C-alpha positions in Angstrom: 28.3 5.3 -20.3 25.6 2.9 -19.5 25.5 1.4 -16.0 26.8 -2.4 -15.2 23.3 -4.0 -15.4 21.8 -1.9 -18.4 21.9 -4.0 -22.3 21.2 -2.4 -25.4 21.1 -5.2 -28.2 19.0 -5.1 -31.4 17.8 -1.5 -30.8 16.0 -2.7 -27.4 17.7 -0.9 -24.3 16.9 -2.7 -21.1 18.1 -2.2 -17.2 18.0 -5.2 -15.0 16.0 -7.4 -17.1 13.5 -5.2 -17.8 13.2 -3.5 -21.1 13.0 0.2 -21.5 9.0 -0.2 -23.4 8.3 -2.1 -20.5 9.5 0.5 -17.8 7.7 3.3 -19.8 4.7 1.3 -19.7 4.9 0.8 -16.3 6.1 4.4 -14.5 5.4 6.4 -17.8 8.3 9.5 -18.8 9.9 11.1 -18.9 11.7 9.3 -15.3 14.8 8.3 -14.1 15.6 5.1 -13.7 18.9 4.4 -11.6 20.7 1.1 -11.2 20.7 0.1 -7.5 23.3 -2.9 -8.0 25.4 -0.3 -10.0 25.4 2.2 -7.4 26.0 0.2 -4.5 28.7 -1.3 -6.6 30.1 1.8 -7.4 29.7 3.0 -3.8 31.8 0.1 -2.5 34.5 0.3 -5.1 35.5 3.5 -3.4 35.2 2.5 -0.1 37.5 -0.8 -0.8 39.7 1.2 -2.6 40.5 3.6 -0.2 40.7 0.5 2.5 43.3 -1.0 0.4 45.4 2.0 -0.6 45.5 3.6 2.5 45.5 1.0 5.3 45.0 2.3 8.7 45.0 5.8 7.5 42.0 5.2 5.6 39.5 7.8 6.3 35.7 7.7 4.8 34.2 8.2 1.4 32.0 10.7 1.9 29.5 10.7 -0.9 28.2 13.8 -2.6 24.6 14.6 -1.4 24.3 17.2 -3.9 24.6 15.0 -6.8 21.4 13.2 -5.9 20.1 12.2 -2.7 16.8 10.7 -1.5 15.8 9.1 1.4 16.0 5.2 -0.4 19.6 6.5 -1.5 20.3 7.8 2.0 19.5 4.2 3.4 21.8 2.6 0.6 24.5 4.8 1.7 23.8 3.6 5.6 23.8 -0.2 4.8 27.1 -0.1 2.6 28.9 1.8 5.1 30.4 5.1 3.9 29.3 8.4 4.7 27.9 11.9 3.2 28.7 15.1 3.3 25.7 17.4 2.7 25.7 21.5 2.0 22.2 22.4 3.4 20.1 22.0 6.0 17.8 20.1 3.2 20.2 17.8 2.7 20.7 17.1 6.1 17.4 16.5 6.8 17.2 13.7 4.0 20.6 12.1 5.3 18.6 11.7 8.8 15.6 10.4 7.2 17.4 7.5 5.7 19.1 6.3 8.9 22.7 8.0 8.4 24.7 8.1 11.4 25.5 11.4 12.2 29.2 10.6 13.2 29.4 9.2 9.4 28.2 13.1 8.2 30.4 15.7 7.0 28.6 19.4 6.3 30.3 21.8 3.9 28.8 25.2 2.2 29.9 28.4 2.1 27.1 30.3 3.4 25.7 27.9 5.8 22.9 29.6 8.4 22.8 30.2 11.7 19.8 27.3 12.3 21.7 25.5 9.8 25.0 24.9 12.4 23.0 24.5 15.5 21.2 21.6 14.3 24.8 20.1 12.8 26.2 20.7 16.2 22.8 19.4 18.1 22.9 16.1 16.5 26.5 15.4 16.7 27.7 15.5 12.8 31.5 14.0 13.0 32.8 17.4 10.9 31.7 20.8 9.9 33.9 22.4 7.0 34.1 25.9 7.6 34.6 28.6 4.7 34.8 32.1 6.6 35.5 33.6 9.7 32.1 34.7 10.3 31.3 30.9 10.4 34.2 30.2 12.9 32.3 32.2 15.6 29.2 30.8 14.4 30.1 27.3 15.0 32.0 28.4 18.5 28.9 30.0 19.3 26.8 27.2 18.5 29.2 24.1 20.7 29.1 26.1 23.5 25.5 26.5 23.5 25.3 22.5 23.0 28.3 22.2 25.8 30.4 20.3 23.2 33.6 20.1 21.3 32.6 20.4 17.5 35.3 18.5 15.3 36.0 21.4 12.1 38.0 21.3 9.0 39.1 24.3 7.3 38.6 24.3 3.5 41.5 25.8 2.0 42.5 27.2 -1.5 45.3 25.7 -3.2 45.3 27.8 -6.4 44.9 25.3 -9.1 43.8 25.8 -12.4 41.6 22.6 -13.2 40.9 21.8 -16.5 37.3 22.0 -16.8 34.2 24.2 -16.9 34.8 27.5 -15.5 31.4 27.1 -13.2 32.6 23.9 -12.0 36.2 24.5 -11.1 36.6 25.7 -7.0 40.1 25.6 -6.2 41.6 28.6 -8.0 41.9 31.8 -6.3 39.0 34.1 -7.8 36.2 31.7 -6.0 33.9 32.2 -3.5 34.8 28.6 -1.6 37.6 28.5 1.1 40.5 30.5 2.6 43.3 31.0 0.4 46.7 29.6 1.3 48.6 31.9 -0.8 47.1 35.5 0.3 47.1 33.9 3.9 43.6 33.6 4.7 44.3 29.9 5.9 46.6 31.0 8.1 44.4 33.5 10.0 41.5 31.0 10.1 44.0 28.9 11.6 44.8 31.1 14.2 40.8 32.2 14.4 40.0 28.4 15.1 42.7 28.4 18.3 41.1 30.9 20.1 38.3 28.7 20.4 38.6 25.5 22.9 35.2 24.4 22.2 36.3 23.7 18.1 38.8 20.7 17.2 40.7 21.4 14.0 40.7 17.9 12.7 42.3 18.7 9.4 42.0 20.9 6.2 39.9 20.5 3.0 39.9 20.7 -0.4 38.0 20.6 -3.6 39.2 21.2 -6.7 36.6 20.9 -8.9 34.3 18.5 -10.9 34.6 16.4 -14.3 38.4 16.0 -13.5 40.0 13.7 -15.7 43.7 12.6 -14.6 45.6 13.2 -11.1 48.1 16.0 -12.1 45.7 18.7 -10.1 44.6 16.1 -7.3 48.6 15.7 -6.8 49.4 19.5 -7.0 46.5 19.8 -4.3 48.1 17.0 -2.0 51.7 18.5 -2.0 50.2 22.6 -1.1 47.9 21.1 1.6 50.4 19.0 3.3 53.2 21.7 2.9 50.5 23.7 5.0 50.0 21.1 7.4 53.4 20.7 8.2 53.6 24.5 8.9 50.7 24.0 11.4 52.6 21.4 13.0 55.9 23.5 12.7 53.8 26.5 14.8 51.5 24.4 17.1 53.8 21.6 18.1 51.0 19.0 17.0 50.1 17.4 13.6 46.6 17.7 12.1 45.3 14.3 12.1 43.0 14.4 9.1 43.6 15.4 5.2 40.3 15.4 3.3 40.7 15.8 -0.9 37.4 15.8 -2.0 36.0 14.5 -4.9 35.7 15.6 -8.8 36.5 12.8 -10.4 35.1 12.8 -13.8 32.5 10.2 -16.0 31.6 9.4 -19.4 28.9 11.5 -21.0 29.3 10.8 -24.6 31.7 8.2 -27.1 35.8 9.0 -26.2 35.3 10.0 -22.7 36.3 7.2 -19.9 34.9 7.3 -16.5 37.4 7.2 -14.1 37.6 4.5 -11.8 39.1 4.3 -8.1 41.8 1.9 -9.3 42.9 4.7 -11.8 43.3 7.3 -9.3 43.9 6.0 -6.0 47.4 4.2 -6.0 48.6 7.9 -7.3 46.7 9.9 -4.6 48.2 7.7 -2.2 51.8 8.2 -3.9 51.1 11.9 -3.9 50.3 11.6 -0.2 53.4 9.6 1.0 55.6 11.6 -1.3 54.6 15.0 0.5 54.3 13.4 4.3 57.9 12.4 3.8 59.1 15.8 1.9 57.4 17.6 4.9 58.4 15.1 7.6 54.8 14.0 8.5 53.2 11.0 9.7 50.7 10.1 7.1 47.2 11.7 8.1 43.8 9.9 7.9 42.8 10.6 4.3 39.2 11.2 3.0 37.5 11.2 -0.3 34.2 12.8 -1.8 33.1 11.2 -4.9 29.6 12.0 -5.8 29.0 12.4 -9.6 31.5 9.7 -10.3 29.1 7.0 -7.7 25.7 8.1 -9.0 26.0 9.6 -12.3 26.7 6.8 -14.6 24.2 4.4 -12.9 21.4 6.4 -13.8 19.8 7.3 -17.5 16.7 9.2 -18.2 13.8 8.0 -20.7 11.4 10.2 -22.7 9.2 9.9 -25.2 9.7 11.6 -28.7 6.7 14.3 -29.3 7.2 16.4 -32.3 10.0 15.8 -34.9 10.5 18.9 -37.1 13.0 19.7 -40.1 14.9 23.1 -40.2 16.9 24.0 -43.0 20.0 25.8 -41.9 21.7 28.6 -44.0 23.9 26.7 -46.8 21.1 24.3 -47.4 22.1 22.0 -44.5 19.1 20.4 -42.7 19.0 19.7 -38.7 16.2 17.3 -37.6 14.6 18.6 -34.2 13.6 16.3 -32.5 11.4 17.1 -29.3 10.8 14.9 -25.8 8.8 15.4 -23.0 10.9 16.8 -21.0 13.9 18.8 -21.4 15.7 21.5 -19.2 13.5 21.0 -16.1 15.5 18.0 -15.6 18.6 18.5 -17.2 19.9 22.0 -17.0 23.3 20.8 -17.2 23.0 21.5 -21.2 22.1 25.3 -20.4 24.2 25.9 -17.2 27.7 24.0 -18.3 27.5 23.5 -21.9 27.4 19.8 -21.3 27.5 17.1 -23.6 25.2 13.6 -23.8 24.4 10.7 -26.2 21.3 9.1 -26.7 19.4 6.2 -28.3 16.2 4.8 -29.5 15.5 3.0 -26.7 12.9 0.4 -28.1 13.6 -0.3 -31.5 16.1 -0.9 -33.9 16.8 1.2 -37.2 18.9 1.0 -40.1 17.3 3.9 -41.7 20.7 6.7 -42.4 21.5 8.8 -39.3 21.3 12.9 -39.7 22.1 15.8 -38.2 19.6 16.3 -35.1 19.3 18.5 -32.0 17.4 16.6 -28.9 15.2 19.4 -27.4 12.0 19.6 -24.7 9.0 21.2 -24.5 9.7 24.6 -22.4 9.0 27.7 -23.8 13.0 28.9 -24.2 15.1 28.4 -27.2 17.8 27.1 -24.7 15.5 24.3 -24.1 18.1 21.6 -25.6 18.9 18.3 -23.8 21.5 17.5 -26.6 22.7 20.3 -29.3 24.4 18.0 -32.2 24.0 14.3 -32.5 23.3 11.8 -35.2 20.4 10.3 -34.6 18.2 7.7 -37.5 16.3 9.8 -40.1 13.0 7.5 -39.2 12.7 8.8 -35.8 9.1 9.9 -35.0 6.2 10.5 -32.6 5.8 7.8 -30.1 9.6 6.7 -30.1 11.3 6.4 -26.7 15.0 8.2 -26.4 17.1 7.3 -23.1 19.9 9.6 -22.5 22.9 7.4 -20.3 24.8 8.9 -17.3 22.4 11.6 -15.8 22.5 10.5 -12.0 24.0 13.2 -11.0 22.9 17.0 -11.4 19.8 15.8 -13.1 16.7 15.4 -10.8 19.0 17.3 -8.2 18.9 20.4 -10.5 15.4 19.6 -12.0 12.8 22.8 -11.5 9.3 23.2 -11.7 9.6 25.7 -14.9 6.8 26.6 -17.1 5.0 24.3 -14.2 6.1 21.1 -15.2 5.9 18.5 -12.4 9.3 16.9 -11.8 9.9 13.3 -13.0 10.3 10.5 -10.6 13.3 8.5 -9.6 12.8 4.2 -10.4 15.4 2.1 -8.6 15.7 -1.3 -10.9 17.7 -4.1 -9.4 17.5 -7.9 -10.0 14.6 -8.0 -12.5 12.3 -5.6 -10.0 11.6 -1.8 -10.3 10.0 0.4 -7.6 9.6 3.8 -7.2 12.2 5.6 -4.6 11.3 9.3 -5.6 7.8 9.3 -7.1 6.1 12.0 -9.7 5.0 15.5 -8.5 1.4 16.4 -9.7 -0.5 19.2 -10.2 -1.8 19.2 -6.7 1.9 19.1 -5.8 2.5 22.8 -8.2 -0.9 24.1 -6.4 -0.1 23.0 -2.9 2.3 26.2 -2.0 -0.1 28.7 -3.5 -2.0 30.8 -0.6 -5.5 31.8 -1.5 -6.8 34.5 0.2 
């Protein structure tokens, strides 16, 4: 759960040689602390793993920007040499500000605006992954306007019930994403693209969901998409050159979970690709993947300060200790959205006190403002203690809000004993900046 350069010894949490107490003193709380070395290592492991498994047919690791992006991270992505997938104009702007080559950018989204499509085409992004018949027409119009032939892929729905939370499962039939293979919508999309010489159909794409452990769902998706590519070859006399199998590889949030590593899944995905290509008499296409959470999630923790502690007697006489910290659902909405589970530790001291049933909550005016619903914490936890929750790199800061007009926390990158702010803490002036006064 903790990143590779984090250590917890004698009750003291440190990151790259800097203690949590030192970090809190310099940067305040709540704050996201990002292990830069771990981020780079995880991104490179996926890149090298894909190259090793597929050799000349290895495509691109596209980091999923939605998990967390800022200009500094975009710079790291450019330096590492991987690509990025973006799903809004804002994410595209950050990617460009960080120096990512448009030829390394893939554009997603189920409702891209005309303006977003126009900008993507005008700057020469490598691929636009299309999600509706309307979008096919819009991308074709933008390509004609700019006098280019735009590379596109079709996002397909392979009809898989991934074993994950309903709200992050994306490949079954009743979902807003993609063209269904089973209903015929996917083939209709192929025919629609073929009517536009401005569009170059490079291949097909799917994303089965998030927090996927094991490889069975990816293996099934691989077979169904390659069967579809076989149908295309039989109908059009040429093979689509690329296959993007998305991401969704799970990470550990609590004890008992194990983060999926590239070496855990790439051999099985490679075997599934080779088996399906043999089955449908296809050449192995260029294979790309889109890990986001799996790269950034394990590389960050959130540091809080305890403000109040309260014992609440429950029905039957059980007592739960409510531990309130100086953040909450405004920088970690996942518990409220997905019933997500986390763990936490006191970060600046050891405790020999017995552990008691506790609930880690935030400061917002909301009963559902819960970070961890049930956790065993030392009974002597008190105001002023520092609390750290690991594995908050994905969908923490990226989903953060200003609920109750609370400024969003900063992100601090830590590497080789040095820490620097890469996203500053918001202040009251930021909260007021958009208000229009008469």
